[in-house]
ZAMARGU-4260 file (C-alpha; in steps of 0.2 Angstrom, whole numbers, plus 5000, padded with zeros to 4 digits):
<rodrens>
0) 5000/5000/5000 | 5007/5017/4995 | 5010/5029/5010 | 5004/5047/5006 | 5013/5061/5015
5) 5002/5076/5020 | 5006/5093/5012 | 5008/5104/5027 | 5009/5120/5017 | 4992/5117/5009
10) 4984/5111/5025 | 4990/5128/5033 | 4982/5137/5019 | 4966/5128/5020 | 4966/5132/5039
15) 4970/5150/5036 | 4956/5152/5024 | 4943/5145/5036 | 4943/5127/5032 | 4949/5121/5049
20) 4933/5111/5053 | 4938/5098/5040 | 4949/5090/5054 | 4933/5084/5063 | 4927/5073/5048
25) 4927/5055/5053 | 4921/5049/5035 | 4904/5043/5039 | 4898/5048/5022 | 4882/5056/5027
30) 4887/5071/5016 | 4887/5060/5001 | 4871/5052/5004 | 4861/5069/5006 | 4871/5079/4992
35) 4859/5083/4977 | 4874/5079/4965 | 4871/5061/4969 | 4854/5062/4961 | 4861/5066/4944
40) 4879/5059/4944 | 4893/5052/4955 | 4901/5065/4967 | 4909/5063/4984 | 4910/5077/4995
45) 4918/5065/5008 | 4932/5063/4996 | 4935/5082/4993 | 4935/5084/5012 | 4947/5069/5015
50) 4959/5077/5002 | 4958/5093/5011 | 4963/5085/5027 | 4979/5079/5020 | 4982/5094/5009
55) 4981/5083/4993 | 4968/5094/4985 | 4971/5098/4966 | 4964/5115/4962 | 4965/5110/4944
60) 4950/5098/4946 | 4932/5103/4944 | 4926/5093/4959 | 4930/5107/4971 | 4919/5119/4961
65) 4904/5107/4961 | 4897/5111/4977 | 4882/5123/4976 | 4883/5128/4994 | 4865/5122/4996
70) 4868/5119/5015 | 4861/5102/5015 | 4877/5093/5021 | 4883/5105/5035 | 4865/5105/5042
75) 4865/5086/5044 | 4884/5083/5048 | 4885/5074/5065 | 4903/5081/5068 | 4900/5100/5064
80) 4910/5100/5048 | 4906/5115/5038 | 4909/5109/5021 | 4904/5126/5013 | 4918/5135/5022
85) 4930/5121/5019 | 4925/5121/5000 | 4927/5140/4998 | 4944/5139/5007 | 4949/5127/4993
90) 4942/5138/4979 | 4952/5153/4987 | 4968/5145/4981 | 4961/5142/4964 | 4955/5160/4963
95) 4972/5167/4969 | 4981/5158/4955 | 4967/5161/4942 | 4964/5143/4940 | 4947/5140/4934
100) 4946/5123/4925 | 4934/5117/4912 | 4916/5123/4915 | 4922/5135/4928 | 4932/5146/4916
105) 4916/5157/4914 | 4920/5164/4931 | 4934/5175/4923 | 4921/5185/4913 | 4910/5187/4929
110) 4926/5194/4938 | 4929/5206/4924 | 4911/5212/4924 | 4910/5214/4943 | 4926/5224/4943
115) 4922/5235/4929 | 4903/5237/4930 | 4898/5231/4948 | 4887/5217/4942 | 4889/5199/4937
120) 4880/5198/4920 | 4889/5211/4909 | 4876/5225/4911 | 4882/5243/4910 | 4882/5252/4927
125) 4873/5267/4919 | 4858/5256/4915 | 4856/5248/4932 | 4841/5258/4936 | 4832/5257/4919
130) 4820/5244/4924 | 4811/5257/4934 | 4811/5271/4922 | 4792/5269/4917 | 4787/5267/4935
135) 4784/5279/4950 | 4801/5274/4958 | 4812/5288/4966 | 4830/5288/4970 | 4833/5284/4988
140) 4834/5299/5000 | 4838/5299/5018 | 4823/5298/5028 | 4813/5286/5017 | 4805/5271/5025
145) 4816/5259/5016 | 4829/5256/5002 | 4824/5243/4989 | 4840/5235/4984 | 4836/5227/4967
150) 4851/5216/4964 | 4860/5211/4948 | 4848/5199/4940 | 4832/5210/4944 | 4841/5225/4937
155) 4847/5218/4920 | 4839/5201/4916 | 4824/5204/4905 | 4814/5190/4914 | 4819/5195/4931
160) 4816/5214/4928 | 4797/5209/4928 | 4800/5204/4946 | 4808/5220/4951 | 4793/5229/4943
165) 4780/5218/4952 | 4789/5222/4968 | 4789/5241/4965 | 4770/5240/4961 | 4767/5231/4978
170) 4777/5244/4988 | 4768/5258/4979 | 4751/5251/4982 | 4755/5249/5000 | 4761/5267/5001
175) 4778/5262/5006 | 4790/5277/5005 | 4805/5268/4996 | 4819/5272/4984 | 4832/5264/4974
180) 4851/5267/4972 | 4851/5265/4953 | 4869/5267/4947 | 4876/5268/4964 | 4871/5250/4968
185) 4884/5237/4966 | 4882/5218/4967 | 4881/5212/4985 | 4896/5200/4982 | 4889/5184/4990
190) 4891/5172/4976 | 4908/5178/4970 | 4914/5176/4988 | 4908/5158/4987 | 4920/5155/4972
195) 4934/5160/4983 | 4937/5178/4977 | 4938/5186/4994 | 4946/5202/4988 | 4933/5206/4976
200) 4919/5202/4988 | 4927/5215/5001 | 4928/5228/4987 | 4910/5226/4982 | 4904/5225/5001
205) 4914/5241/5005 | 4906/5250/4990 | 4889/5246/4996 | 4892/5249/5014 | 4899/5266/5010
210) 4884/5270/4999 | 4872/5265/5012 | 4880/5276/5025 | 4882/5291/5014 | 4864/5290/5010
215) 4858/5287/5027 | 4851/5270/5024 | 4843/5261/5039 | 4831/5248/5032 | 4835/5237/5016
220) 4822/5227/5007 | 4829/5214/4996 | 4822/5201/4983 | 4837/5190/4982 | 4840/5177/4996
225) 4859/5179/4992 | 4858/5198/4995 | 4848/5194/5011 | 4861/5182/5017 | 4876/5192/5014
230) 4868/5209/5021 | 4862/5200/5036 | 4876/5188/5040 | 4892/5194/5031 | 4892/5213/5031
235) 4892/5214/5050 | 4910/5207/5048 | 4913/5226/5043 | 4906/5232/5060 | 4890/5238/5052
240) 4872/5233/5054 | 4857/5237/5044 | 4839/5231/5046 | 4837/5218/5032 | 4820/5212/5027
245) 4816/5199/5013 | 4802/5204/5002 | 4790/5190/5007 | 4792/5194/5025 | 4788/5212/5021
250) 4773/5208/5011 | 4766/5197/5025 | 4769/5212/5037 | 4760/5224/5025 | 4745/5213/5023
255) 4744/5210/5042 | 4745/5228/5046 | 4732/5233/5033 | 4743/5243/5022 | 4741/5230/5008
260) 4724/5223/5003 | 4722/5208/4992 | 4706/5211/4981 | 4707/5198/4967 | 4708/5179/4965
265) 4722/5168/4959 | 4713/5152/4954 | 4727/5140/4951 | 4736/5126/4960 | 4752/5133/4967
270) 4768/5125/4975 | 4782/5134/4983 | 4801/5131/4981 | 4812/5135/4996 | 4828/5144/4990
275) 4843/5137/4999 | 4849/5154/5005 | 4832/5159/5011 | 4827/5142/5019 | 4841/5131/5025
280) 4853/5146/5027 | 4841/5158/5036 | 4826/5149/5042 | 4813/5158/5032 | 4800/5145/5028
285) 4783/5151/5034 | 4781/5169/5028 | 4781/5165/5009 | 4768/5151/5012 | 4758/5162/5023
290) 4757/5175/5010 | 4752/5163/4996 | 4738/5155/5007 | 4731/5172/5010 | 4727/5173/4991
295) 4708/5169/4987 | 4706/5155/4975 | 4724/5149/4976 | 4726/5130/4980 | 4742/5127/4989
300) 4752/5111/4988 | 4769/5105/4994 | 4782/5096/4983 | 4790/5080/4989 | 4805/5089/4996
305) 4801/5105/5005 | 4806/5117/5019 | 4823/5111/5026 | 4824/5096/5014 | 4820/5106/4998
310) 4830/5101/4983 | 4843/5114/4977 | 4840/5122/4960 | 4859/5121/4957 | 4863/5140/4956
315) 4872/5143/4972 | 4890/5144/4976 | 4893/5154/4959 | 4886/5139/4949 | 4873/5150/4941
320) 4888/5157/4931 | 4895/5140/4926 | 4890/5128/4912 | 4880/5113/4919 | 4877/5098/4907
325) 4858/5096/4904 | 4858/5078/4912 | 4866/5086/4928 | 4853/5099/4932 | 4845/5099/4948
330) 4832/5111/4942 | 4825/5097/4930 | 4822/5086/4945 | 4813/5100/4954 | 4802/5104/4940
335) 4797/5085/4939 | 4793/5086/4958 | 4781/5101/4954 | 4773/5091/4940 | 4771/5076/4952
340) 4763/5088/4965 | 4750/5093/4951 | 4755/5111/4952 | 4751/5123/4938 | 4762/5136/4945
345) 4779/5134/4953 | 4782/5149/4965 | 4798/5154/4973 | 4808/5170/4978 | 4825/5169/4971
350) 4832/5175/4954 | 4844/5160/4952 | 4830/5148/4955 | 4818/5157/4943 | 4832/5157/4930
355) 4836/5139/4931 | 4818/5133/4933 | 4813/5143/4918 | 4826/5135/4907 | 4821/5118/4913
360) 4803/5121/4910 | 4806/5123/4891 | 4809/5104/4891 | 4792/5099/4898 | 4779/5091/4888
365) 4763/5102/4884 | 4752/5092/4896 | 4765/5094/4910 | 4768/5113/4908 | 4772/5122/4925
370) 4772/5141/4925 | 4787/5148/4935 | 4783/5164/4945 | 4791/5174/4958 | 4779/5176/4973
375) 4778/5195/4970 | 4772/5192/4953 | 4757/5183/4960 | 4753/5196/4973 | 4755/5210/4960
380) 4741/5202/4950 | 4728/5201/4965 | 4730/5218/4973
</rodrens>
């Protein structure tokens, strides 16, 4: 049997980058059994962890980039290993040496766009607020009730712009005094951090924090679970705290306080998908379901995997920017679950999920068609 000598230098780097919890792994294999990758192909998080323990990780392999940071394995690990932190630590080495193998190579374009234009999808900074130009949406001013932080996808992607517009419609209908930052808004930086680019994350975070402080922002409403997660859990690393509210939470509050009234019906069978960064990472499960159940005529149904066991769409951890072969898409499996639940509409609250589900829905047969909607689009139809 060949004896393998641990590479102490790599072990030290992994520890320094936040991957020290790898040492607690006793190779039970539970992470492999719950990982969504093993529903579509063979993948071993246990092997990645073991390689990291001995400093034998090869940053040229795509395996360390496969994790979508869905949070399933760390939430179930009996030894408290944080596979996400450990995986990001490994990716940090790749990012520092500009090593992005195979399908991961697209990250280079994302880095360039984030650096030059402040967004991940190649849009011009000057056009970041164009989604709102035909709506009664004002630039944020100090003293307003809240800042609506739109995010990259809702600012630029044609499909997701409709979600931003639905959100603005709801806020205006409820009489919320809100504004947007427009060209002064930059990407929250959550996903690029998960690809290991800590330097770029800090740059984006500091830009946003400076803008928030300069404009007197106290309360931030967000539509992306990734923005929600990083503002709530990661920006405090910079010794700042803002009140962060996810849009589904805010809508429930608006309805319960009488500021928003539902007047119409939505007579369809609807199921709800829990985005990983809203559900498992932040425990927001009830509010979106409560809002949907308040809609007259809406028949709510659950999919096979829901709440803390919800199946990831595959877009987290920067994978929304990477190429994923069709046969390996989690979103296809999730759409199938929606079909099996008899849903006419798959509702969710995440731009990554909607993007992936919309792509997957194109392959459904006519009799299986499921419409993919953001929760705000449903509410905007009935107020």
